[in-house]
N, CA, C and O atoms as a DFTB+ gen file, in Angstrom:
660 C
 N C O
     1  1      58.907      65.331     123.646
     2  2      57.893      66.182     124.219
     3  2      56.931      65.327     125.036
     4  3      56.562      64.223     124.633
     5  1      56.539      65.846     126.167
     6  2      55.573      65.133     126.989
     7  2      54.172      65.551     126.573
     8  3      54.004      66.373     125.671
     9  1      53.172      64.986     127.228
    10  2      51.785      65.275     126.905
    11  2      51.434      66.731     127.196
    12  3      50.474      67.247     126.622
    13  1      52.169      67.401     128.054
    14  2      51.871      68.782     128.422
    15  2      52.632      69.789     127.581
    16  3      52.554      70.987     127.853
    17  1      53.361      69.351     126.577
    18  2      54.037      70.250     125.674
    19  2      55.435      70.667     126.100
    20  3      56.047      71.497     125.428
    21  1      55.956      70.133     127.171
    22  2      57.310      70.486     127.593
    23  2      58.218      69.281     127.389
    24  3      57.777      68.134     127.462
    25  1      59.456      69.551     127.140
    26  2      60.376      68.443     126.940
    27  2      60.658      67.773     128.276
    28  3      60.549      68.391     129.335
    29  1      61.016      66.515     128.204
    30  2      61.276      65.746     129.418
    31  2      62.465      66.308     130.169
    32  3      62.452      66.347     131.399
    33  1      63.492      66.743     129.458
    34  2      64.683      67.259     130.135
    35  2      64.399      68.569     130.856
    36  3      65.062      68.874     131.848
    37  1      63.436      69.346     130.388
    38  2      63.126      70.617     131.031
    39  2      62.091      70.469     132.137
    40  3      61.779      71.441     132.826
    41  1      61.557      69.267     132.314
    42  2      60.500      69.059     133.301
    43  2      61.009      69.176     134.729
    44  3      60.204      69.361     135.642
    45  1      62.294      69.078     134.953
    46  2      62.839      69.172     136.309
    47  2      63.795      68.036     136.566
    48  3      64.023      67.183     135.708
    49  1      64.341      68.037     137.742
    50  2      65.287      66.989     138.094
    51  2      64.670      66.062     139.111
    52  3      63.794      66.451     139.883
    53  1      65.131      64.856     139.101
    54  2      64.677      63.855     140.054
    55  2      65.504      63.990     141.318
    56  3      66.733      64.029     141.250
    57  1      64.864      64.061     142.453
    58  2      65.559      64.180     143.730
    59  2      65.009      63.112     144.656
    60  3      63.811      63.086     144.938
    61  1      65.880      62.230     145.133
    62  2      65.468      61.174     146.041
    63  2      65.439      61.720     147.459
    64  3      66.377      62.388     147.896
    65  1      64.358      61.433     148.174
    66  2      64.183      61.936     149.535
    67  2      63.868      60.761     150.435
    68  3      63.016      59.932     150.116
    69  1      64.565      60.690     151.574
    70  2      64.285      59.640     152.549
    71  2      62.945      59.916     153.219
    72  3      62.519      61.069     153.283
    73  1      62.269      58.878     153.720
    74  2      61.016      59.113     154.443
    75  2      61.259      60.028     155.640
    76  3      62.184      59.807     156.422
    77  1      60.435      61.042     155.776
    78  2      60.549      61.957     156.899
    79  2      61.522      63.093     156.664
    80  3      61.604      64.008     157.482
    81  1      62.255      63.059     155.574
    82  2      63.240      64.108     155.291
    83  2      62.543      65.278     154.602
    84  3      61.590      65.093     153.845
    85  1      63.028      66.467     154.874
    86  2      62.461      67.645     154.239
    87  2      62.710      67.581     152.742
    88  3      63.754      67.099     152.301
    89  1      61.762      68.063     151.967
    90  2      61.955      68.074     150.522
    91  2      62.418      69.446     150.036
    92  3      62.469      69.689     148.831
    93  1      62.756      70.346     150.965
    94  2      63.241      71.677     150.615
    95  2      64.737      71.589     150.328
    96  3      65.473      71.011     151.127
    97  1      65.206      72.139     149.217
    98  2      66.650      72.109     148.950
    99  2      67.425      72.820     150.052
   100  3      66.901      73.719     150.710
   101  1      68.683      72.409     150.249
   102  2      69.513      72.953     151.321
   103  2      69.711      74.461     151.218
   104  3      69.922      75.116     152.239
   105  1      69.649      75.027     150.026
   106  2      69.894      76.461     149.861
   107  2      68.826      77.295     150.559
   108  3      69.091      78.433     150.945
   109  1      67.621      76.746     150.726
   110  2      66.541      77.511     151.347
   111  2      66.370      77.203     152.831
   112  3      65.471      77.751     153.468
   113  1      67.201      76.352     153.386
   114  2      67.099      76.000     154.800
   115  2      67.993      76.944     155.592
   116  3      69.138      77.191     155.216
   117  1      67.463      77.466     156.687
   118  2      68.250      78.398     157.497
   119  2      69.344      77.650     158.256
   120  3      69.325      76.424     158.365
   121  1      70.286      78.414     158.771
   122  2      71.399      77.840     159.525
   123  2      70.874      77.100     160.750
   124  3      71.369      76.023     161.086
   125  1      69.877      77.669     161.418
   126  2      69.325      77.034     162.616
   127  2      68.673      75.694     162.287
   128  3      68.787      74.733     163.047
   129  1      67.987      75.643     161.139
   130  2      67.372      74.383     160.726
   131  2      68.434      73.345     160.381
   132  3      68.258      72.158     160.655
   133  1      69.549      73.796     159.773
   134  2      70.641      72.871     159.459
   135  2      71.256      72.309     160.733
   136  3      71.548      71.115     160.807
   137  1      71.455      73.162     161.737
   138  2      72.012      72.705     163.014
   139  2      71.053      71.726     163.683
   140  3      71.480      70.699     164.209
   141  1      69.758      72.042     163.666
   142  2      68.768      71.139     164.269
   143  2      68.757      69.799     163.547
   144  3      68.636      68.749     164.178
   145  1      68.882      69.838     162.223
   146  2      68.908      68.595     161.443
   147  2      70.149      67.771     161.776
   148  3      70.055      66.556     161.955
   149  1      71.314      68.422     161.860
   150  2      72.556      67.725     162.225
   151  2      72.421      67.074     163.596
   152  3      72.829      65.928     163.786
   153  1      71.852      67.801     164.548
   154  2      71.676      67.252     165.898
   155  2      70.733      66.053     165.887
   156  3      70.987      65.053     166.560
   157  1      69.644      66.153     165.122
   158  2      68.688      65.045     165.047
   159  2      69.338      63.819     164.418
   160  3      69.179      62.704     164.916
   161  1      70.068      64.022     163.330
   162  2      70.711      62.894     162.660
   163  2      71.797      62.265     163.523
   164  3      71.957      61.044     163.525
   165  1      72.546      63.086     164.257
   166  2      73.591      62.514     165.110
   167  2      72.987      61.741     166.267
   168  3      73.585      60.774     166.740
   169  1      71.809      62.150     166.733
   170  2      71.146      61.407     167.806
   171  2      70.620      60.071     167.291
   172  3      70.577      59.092     168.035
   173  1      70.218      60.026     166.011
   174  2      69.682      58.791     165.439
   175  2      70.779      57.797     165.074
   176  3      70.567      56.587     165.156
   177  1      71.930      58.285     164.680
   178  2      73.002      57.408     164.199
   179  2      73.655      56.676     165.364
   180  3      73.902      57.257     166.421
   181  1      73.926      55.409     165.157
   182  2      74.529      54.585     166.199
   183  2      75.868      54.022     165.746
   184  3      76.114      52.828     165.914
   185  1      76.725      54.837     165.184
   186  2      78.017      54.332     164.743
   187  2      79.049      54.516     165.841
   188  3      79.262      55.620     166.341
   189  1      79.668      53.436     166.197
   190  2      80.752      53.433     167.166
   191  2      82.009      53.957     166.467
   192  3      82.227      53.624     165.302
   193  1      82.839      54.758     167.129
   194  2      84.078      55.216     166.477
   195  2      85.009      54.071     166.077
   196  3      85.917      54.278     165.272
   197  1      84.805      52.875     166.616
   198  2      85.608      51.717     166.220
   199  2      84.952      50.929     165.092
   200  3      85.504      49.927     164.640
   201  1      83.786      51.366     164.632
   202  2      83.073      50.697     163.552
   203  2      83.901      50.791     162.273
   204  3      84.485      51.835     161.983
   205  1      83.949      49.708     161.515
   206  2      84.757      49.659     160.291
   207  2      84.322      50.722     159.288
   208  3      85.162      51.314     158.611
   209  1      83.015      50.971     159.187
   210  2      82.522      51.978     158.243
   211  2      83.012      53.370     158.638
   212  3      83.385      54.175     157.785
   213  1      83.005      53.638     159.932
   214  2      83.462      54.930     160.463
   215  2      84.961      55.109     160.214
   216  3      85.407      56.155     159.743
   217  1      85.725      54.068     160.539
   218  2      87.182      54.123     160.361
   219  2      87.524      54.344     158.894
   220  3      88.373      55.173     158.567
   221  1      86.861      53.601     158.008
   222  2      87.135      53.746     156.574
   223  2      86.742      55.136     156.079
   224  3      87.456      55.721     155.264
   225  1      85.631      55.669     156.552
   226  2      85.199      57.008     156.134
   227  2      86.208      58.066     156.583
   228  3      86.533      58.976     155.820
   229  1      86.700      57.952     157.808
   230  2      87.698      58.915     158.294
   231  2      88.993      58.824     157.494
   232  3      89.569      59.842     157.110
   233  1      89.446      57.593     157.248
   234  2      90.677      57.418     156.464
   235  2      90.494      57.941     155.040
   236  3      91.413      58.517     154.458
   237  1      89.295      57.735     154.486
   238  2      89.025      58.235     153.134
   239  2      89.057      59.758     153.122
   240  3      89.655      60.362     152.232
   241  1      88.416      60.381     154.109
   242  2      88.402      61.848     154.188
   243  2      89.821      62.397     154.319
   244  3      90.137      63.446     153.757
   245  1      90.672      61.692     155.057
   246  2      92.058      62.128     155.227
   247  2      92.876      61.924     153.951
   248  3      93.835      62.655     153.705
   249  1      92.500      60.932     153.138
   250  2      93.263      60.601     151.929
   251  2      92.876      61.437     150.719
   252  3      93.590      61.446     149.717
   253  1      91.755      62.138     150.801
   254  2      91.290      62.919     149.655
   255  2      92.185      64.122     149.404
   256  3      92.698      64.748     150.331
   257  1      92.354      64.422     148.138
   258  2      93.018      65.655     147.721
   259  2      91.945      66.464     147.011
   260  3      91.722      66.294     145.812
   261  1      91.287      67.340     147.748
   262  2      90.080      67.995     147.246
   263  2      88.974      66.961     147.310
   264  3      88.603      66.496     148.388
   265  1      88.450      66.607     146.147
   266  2      87.474      65.522     146.081
   267  2      88.052      64.320     145.345
   268  3      87.348      63.341     145.097
   269  1      89.331      64.395     144.999
   270  2      89.983      63.334     144.232
   271  2      90.679      62.343     145.154
   272  3      91.218      62.708     146.199
   273  1      90.654      61.094     144.744
   274  2      91.330      60.032     145.482
   275  2      92.245      59.304     144.501
   276  3      91.780      58.719     143.523
   277  1      93.536      59.343     144.770
   278  2      94.498      58.689     143.886
   279  2      94.273      57.177     143.887
   280  3      93.887      56.617     144.912
   281  1      94.510      56.503     142.747
   282  2      94.271      55.056     142.656
   283  2      95.032      54.245     143.703
   284  3      94.488      53.287     144.251
   285  1      96.285      54.616     143.989
   286  2      97.042      53.842     144.984
   287  2      96.467      54.035     146.387
   288  3      96.515      53.123     147.212
   289  1      95.925      55.223     146.656
   290  2      95.293      55.441     147.966
   291  2      93.985      54.665     148.058
   292  3      93.637      54.150     149.121
   293  1      93.253      54.582     146.928
   294  2      92.013      53.798     146.914
   295  2      92.325      52.328     147.186
   296  3      91.629      51.675     147.963
   297  1      93.367      51.813     146.547
   298  2      93.762      50.419     146.775
   299  2      94.131      50.201     148.236
   300  3      93.769      49.184     148.829
   301  1      94.842      51.145     148.805
   302  2      95.220      51.049     150.215
   303  2      93.980      51.050     151.107
   304  3      93.904      50.290     152.073
   305  1      93.007      51.906     150.780
   306  2      91.766      51.954     151.559
   307  2      90.970      50.659     151.412
   308  3      90.371      50.185     152.378
   309  1      90.962      50.086     150.208
   310  2      90.241      48.826     150.001
   311  2      90.913      47.680     150.756
   312  3      90.231      46.793     151.269
   313  1      92.258      47.696     150.828
   314  2      92.957      46.683     151.628
   315  2      92.607      46.839     153.106
   316  3      92.379      45.852     153.806
   317  1      92.566      48.090     153.574
   318  2      92.182      48.354     154.962
   319  2      90.772      47.846     155.225
   320  3      90.519      47.213     156.250
   321  1      89.854      48.120     154.304
   322  2      88.467      47.680     154.472
   323  2      88.373      46.162     154.527
   324  3      87.621      45.617     155.334
   325  1      89.125      45.482     153.684
   326  2      89.137      44.017     153.704
   327  2      89.679      43.520     155.031
   328  3      89.159      42.567     155.611
   329  1      90.727      44.174     155.505
   330  2      91.313      43.811     156.806
   331  2      90.307      44.030     157.940
   332  3      90.310      43.296     158.928
   333  1      89.445      45.047     157.790
   334  2      88.434      45.331     158.810
   335  2      87.203      44.441     158.675
   336  3      86.289      44.515     159.496
   337  1      87.174      43.596     157.636
   338  2      86.067      42.653     157.469
   339  2      84.951      43.138     156.572
   340  3      83.890      42.517     156.524
   341  1      85.163      44.229     155.862
   342  2      84.122      44.756     154.986
   343  2      84.164      44.080     153.622
   344  3      85.224      43.672     153.146
   345  1      82.993      43.970     153.002
   346  2      82.925      43.475     151.632
   347  2      83.412      44.578     150.697
   348  3      83.244      45.758     151.006
   349  1      84.011      44.221     149.561
   350  2      84.489      45.246     148.625
   351  2      83.382      46.207     148.174
   352  3      83.628      47.403     148.018
   353  1      82.175      45.693     147.967
   354  2      81.067      46.559     147.550
   355  2      80.780      47.619     148.607
   356  3      80.638      48.799     148.285
   357  1      80.696      47.199     149.871
   358  2      80.417      48.140     150.954
   359  2      81.548      49.146     151.119
   360  3      81.302      50.323     151.386
   361  1      82.780      48.688     150.962
   362  2      83.930      49.589     151.084
   363  2      83.888      50.654     149.993
   364  3      84.116      51.833     150.267
   365  1      83.598      50.248     148.761
   366  2      83.508      51.216     147.670
   367  2      82.347      52.180     147.876
   368  3      82.424      53.343     147.480
   369  1      81.274      51.699     148.494
   370  2      80.137      52.563     148.785
   371  2      80.505      53.626     149.818
   372  3      80.125      54.787     149.671
   373  1      81.233      53.242     150.852
   374  2      81.690      54.211     151.861
   375  2      82.588      55.259     151.206
   376  3      82.435      56.455     151.453
   377  1      83.518      54.807     150.375
   378  2      84.421      55.737     149.688
   379  2      83.621      56.688     148.798
   380  3      83.910      57.884     148.749
   381  1      82.617      56.158     148.095
   382  2      81.793      56.993     147.214
   383  2      81.005      58.034     148.008
   384  3      80.868      59.174     147.564
   385  1      80.493      57.656     149.166
   386  2      79.746      58.608     150.000
   387  2      80.648      59.755     150.433
   388  3      80.258      60.920     150.356
   389  1      81.849      59.428     150.885
   390  2      82.776      60.469     151.345
   391  2      83.191      61.362     150.179
   392  3      83.243      62.583     150.324
   393  1      83.488      60.764     149.022
   394  2      83.879      61.563     147.856
   395  2      82.733      62.462     147.396
   396  3      82.960      63.610     147.014
   397  1      81.516      61.950     147.429
   398  2      80.361      62.746     147.030
   399  2      80.199      63.949     147.950
   400  3      79.936      65.060     147.490
   401  1      80.355      63.725     149.250
   402  2      80.263      64.835     150.211
   403  2      81.367      65.858     149.950
   404  3      81.136      67.063     150.051
   405  1      82.557      65.382     149.617
   406  2      83.665      66.304     149.344
   407  2      83.387      67.116     148.079
   408  3      83.677      68.311     148.038
   409  1      82.830      66.480     147.051
   410  2      82.515      67.194     145.808
   411  2      81.483      68.289     146.041
   412  3      81.539      69.355     145.429
   413  1      80.531      68.004     146.944
   414  2      79.487      68.986     147.241
   415  2      79.924      70.000     148.292
   416  3      79.168      70.911     148.629
   417  1      81.141      69.846     148.810
   418  2      81.644      70.779     149.807
   419  2      81.046      70.580     151.182
   420  3      81.026      71.514     151.983
   421  1      80.558      69.384     151.478
   422  2      79.894      69.126     152.754
   423  2      80.804      68.480     153.786
   424  3      80.354      68.179     154.892
   425  1      82.059      68.263     153.458
   426  2      82.965      67.699     154.456
   427  2      83.350      68.742     155.496
   428  3      83.832      68.385     156.571
   429  1      83.149      70.022     155.199
   430  2      83.501      71.067     156.156
   431  2      82.473      71.178     157.281
   432  3      82.821      71.602     158.384
   433  1      81.211      70.806     157.029
   434  2      80.177      70.843     158.070
   435  2      80.303      69.582     158.915
   436  3      79.595      68.603     158.676
   437  1      81.174      69.595     159.873
   438  2      81.465      68.379     160.612
   439  2      81.035      68.468     162.056
   440  3      80.744      69.544     162.578
   441  1      81.002      67.300     162.696
   442  2      80.638      67.223     164.103
   443  2      81.863      67.267     164.992
   444  3      81.752      67.033     166.195
   445  1      83.020      67.558     164.440
   446  2      84.244      67.627     165.224
   447  2      85.166      66.461     164.950
   448  3      86.351      66.519     165.277
   449  1      84.645      65.405     164.357
   450  2      85.466      64.232     164.082
   451  2      85.845      64.145     162.616
   452  3      86.529      63.205     162.212
   453  1      85.419      65.096     161.821
   454  2      85.730      65.069     160.405
   455  2      84.599      64.516     159.566
   456  3      84.693      64.513     158.338
   457  1      83.529      64.046     160.195
   458  2      82.414      63.447     159.473
   459  2      81.125      64.111     159.952
   460  3      80.901      64.227     161.157
   461  1      80.276      64.550     159.019
   462  2      79.029      65.197     159.410
   463  2      78.038      64.160     159.918
   464  3      78.135      62.975     159.598
   465  1      77.086      64.628     160.714
   466  2      76.066      63.727     161.253
   467  2      75.214      63.156     160.133
   468  3      74.750      62.019     160.223
   469  1      75.005      63.933     159.079
   470  2      74.241      63.446     157.935
   471  2      74.982      62.298     157.259
   472  3      74.363      61.328     156.822
   473  1      76.313      62.409     157.172
   474  2      77.112      61.339     156.580
   475  2      77.095      60.103     157.470
   476  3      77.057      58.979     156.971
   477  1      77.123      60.304     158.786
   478  2      77.039      59.170     159.713
   479  2      75.737      58.425     159.474
   480  3      75.698      57.195     159.501
   481  1      74.676      59.177     159.242
   482  2      73.380      58.555     158.957
   483  2      73.456      57.736     157.674
   484  3      72.925      56.627     157.616
   485  1      74.115      58.273     156.642
   486  2      74.282      57.530     155.385
   487  2      75.145      56.289     155.587
   488  3      74.848      55.230     155.033
   489  1      76.207      56.411     156.375
   490  2      77.084      55.262     156.637
   491  2      76.354      54.177     157.414
   492  3      76.610      52.989     157.221
   493  1      75.442      54.589     158.295
   494  2      74.705      53.612     159.098
   495  2      73.778      52.762     158.234
   496  3      73.373      51.675     158.646
   497  1      73.437      53.252     157.032
   498  2      72.575      52.469     156.141
   499  2      73.326      51.327     155.469
   500  3      72.704      50.390     154.968
   501  1      74.647      51.393     155.452
   502  2      75.461      50.326     154.865
   503  2      75.557      49.203     155.887
   504  3      75.762      49.447     157.076
   505  1      75.408      47.980     155.416
   506  2      75.441      46.853     156.354
   507  2      76.812      46.754     157.014
   508  3      77.840      46.849     156.343
   509  1      76.823      46.561     158.333
   510  2      78.113      46.454     159.035
   511  2      78.804      45.149     158.665
   512  3      78.145      44.189     158.266
   513  1      80.123      45.109     158.796
   514  2      80.829      43.863     158.486
   515  2      80.454      42.773     159.474
   516  3      80.134      43.037     160.633
   517  1      80.502      41.563     158.991
   518  2      80.227      40.420     159.863
   519  2      81.339      40.325     160.891
   520  3      82.521      40.336     160.549
   521  1      80.956      40.232     162.130
   522  2      81.965      40.108     163.184
   523  2      81.944      38.688     163.716
   524  3      80.881      38.107     163.938
   525  1      83.094      38.156     163.910
   526  2      83.232      36.821     164.465
   527  2      83.697      36.966     165.901
   528  3      84.478      37.865     166.210
   529  1      83.228      36.095     166.782
   530  2      83.693      36.201     168.160
   531  2      85.201      36.025     168.218
   532  3      85.782      35.216     167.494
   533  1      85.814      36.794     169.090
   534  2      87.268      36.692     169.230
   535  2      87.633      35.314     169.749
   536  3      87.113      34.851     170.765
   537  1      88.526      34.682     169.041
   538  2      89.015      33.366     169.445
   539  2      90.513      33.455     169.587
   540  3      91.144      34.300     168.952
   541  1      91.101      32.598     170.411
   542  2      92.563      32.603     170.510
   543  2      93.179      32.200     169.170
   544  3      92.518      31.583     168.336
   545  1      94.449      32.554     168.972
   546  2      95.106      32.303     167.693
   547  2      95.092      30.833     167.336
   548  3      94.947      30.485     166.165
   549  1      95.241      29.954     168.332
   550  2      95.311      28.531     168.023
   551  2      93.961      28.006     167.550
   552  3      93.918      27.055     166.769
   553  1      92.864      28.595     167.998
   554  2      91.542      28.137     167.565
   555  2      91.282      28.513     166.104
   556  3      90.567      27.798     165.402
   557  1      91.848      29.616     165.646
   558  2      91.666      30.028     164.257
   559  2      92.421      29.121     163.302
   560  3      92.013      28.956     162.152
   561  1      93.519      28.530     163.764
   562  2      94.369      27.726     162.888
   563  2      94.242      26.227     163.149
   564  3      95.022      25.451     162.598
   565  1      93.298      25.802     163.960
   566  2      93.175      24.390     164.322
   567  2      92.952      23.507     163.103
   568  3      93.613      22.478     162.960
   569  1      92.038      23.885     162.229
   570  2      91.746      23.065     161.050
   571  2      92.987      22.918     160.179
   572  3      93.298      21.818     159.720
   573  1      93.685      24.003     159.952
   574  2      94.903      23.941     159.145
   575  2      95.968      23.071     159.788
   576  3      96.654      22.313     159.102
   577  1      96.110      23.178     161.115
   578  2      97.108      22.360     161.815
   579  2      96.762      20.876     161.725
   580  3      97.640      20.044     161.498
   581  1      95.498      20.549     161.901
   582  2      95.078      19.145     161.816
   583  2      95.344      18.612     160.413
   584  3      95.832      17.492     160.259
   585  1      95.033      19.392     159.401
   586  2      95.279      18.980     158.019
   587  2      96.774      18.804     157.763
   588  3      97.179      17.832     157.125
   589  1      97.590      19.723     158.246
   590  2      99.035      19.641     158.065
   591  2      99.614      18.404     158.755
   592  3     100.446      17.705     158.175
   593  1      99.186      18.132     159.976
   594  2      99.669      16.950     160.707
   595  2      99.234      15.677     159.994
   596  3     100.019      14.736     159.879
   597  1      97.991      15.635     159.514
   598  2      97.494      14.449     158.808
   599  2      98.289      14.195     157.533
   600  3      98.668      13.058     157.252
   601  1      98.540      15.240     156.767
   602  2      99.319      15.071     155.540
   603  2     100.750      14.639     155.846
   604  3     101.318      13.814     155.129
   605  1     101.332      15.192     156.907
   606  2     102.694      14.796     157.292
   607  2     102.740      13.323     157.666
   608  3     103.666      12.611     157.278
   609  1     101.750      12.863     158.415
   610  2     101.708      11.447     158.806
   611  2     101.520      10.560     157.581
   612  3     102.123       9.490     157.490
   613  1     100.685      11.001     156.636
   614  2     100.459      10.229     155.419
   615  2     101.755      10.104     154.619
   616  3     102.095       9.011     154.166
   617  1     102.488      11.220     154.439
   618  2     103.744      11.188     153.703
   619  2     104.795      10.351     154.435
   620  3     105.561       9.624     153.803
   621  1     104.832      10.451     155.751
   622  2     105.779       9.638     156.526
   623  2     105.466       8.157     156.331
   624  3     106.379       7.346     156.182
   625  1     104.186       7.802     156.330
   626  2     103.779       6.417     156.104
   627  2     104.219       5.952     154.717
   628  3     104.745       4.848     154.579
   629  1     104.010       6.784     153.680
   630  2     104.401       6.404     152.322
   631  2     105.918       6.240     152.200
   632  3     106.382       5.305     151.547
   633  1     106.687       7.124     152.811
   634  2     108.153       7.037     152.744
   635  2     108.642       5.785     153.467
   636  3     109.513       5.080     152.959
   637  1     108.089       5.502     154.650
   638  2     108.479       4.290     155.384
   639  2     108.132       3.037     154.586
   640  3     108.926       2.098     154.529
   641  1     106.976       3.018     153.985
   642  2     106.560       1.853     153.194
   643  2     107.494       1.664     152.001
   644  3     107.853       0.535     151.669
   645  1     107.888       2.755     151.359
   646  2     108.786       2.681     150.213
   647  2     110.178       2.208     150.649
   648  3     110.806       1.403     149.961
   649  1     110.664       2.715     151.805
   650  2     111.981       2.321     152.292
   651  2     112.017       0.855     152.732
   652  3     113.032       0.184     152.547
   653  1     110.951       0.363     153.298
   654  2     110.919      -1.006     153.821
   655  2     110.521      -2.040     152.771
   656  3     110.565      -3.238     153.051
   657  1     110.142      -1.619     151.594
   658  2     109.751      -2.609     150.584
   659  2     110.879      -3.023     149.691
   660  3     110.688      -3.849     148.799
């Protein structure tokens, strides 16, 4: 019981609200206000369709069966995220956002690409993967090649020394 005579569980629910966001539940917002909100959020979001978070969210939405994601599909999505340069934590967060939207039935309110503007706003809050400048294939493997050549020369030296002694 709290100091006011009501139990803590009956006092209400905790609802997190972003700064500037309406505190009115979605059930009381008119359709026009929802459309205006979607337009505002889509104007604020700066996600490129080639962004790893966007790609992973779309693939996750396509892989869902209702709001469920099979373990093998999750593993496949996590491999894709790693390939795209995302950290496992961020990848799981993107998957959780998409699944949460599906559970609440909000994947149907889309901007035409399968992802709502509100979800794009949520995805934009996740840190983007670190991007490295594109380098030619030989520049990526230079250190390994130098190490391999050095070890080969060392072994050749040891074999020659053993044969000549």
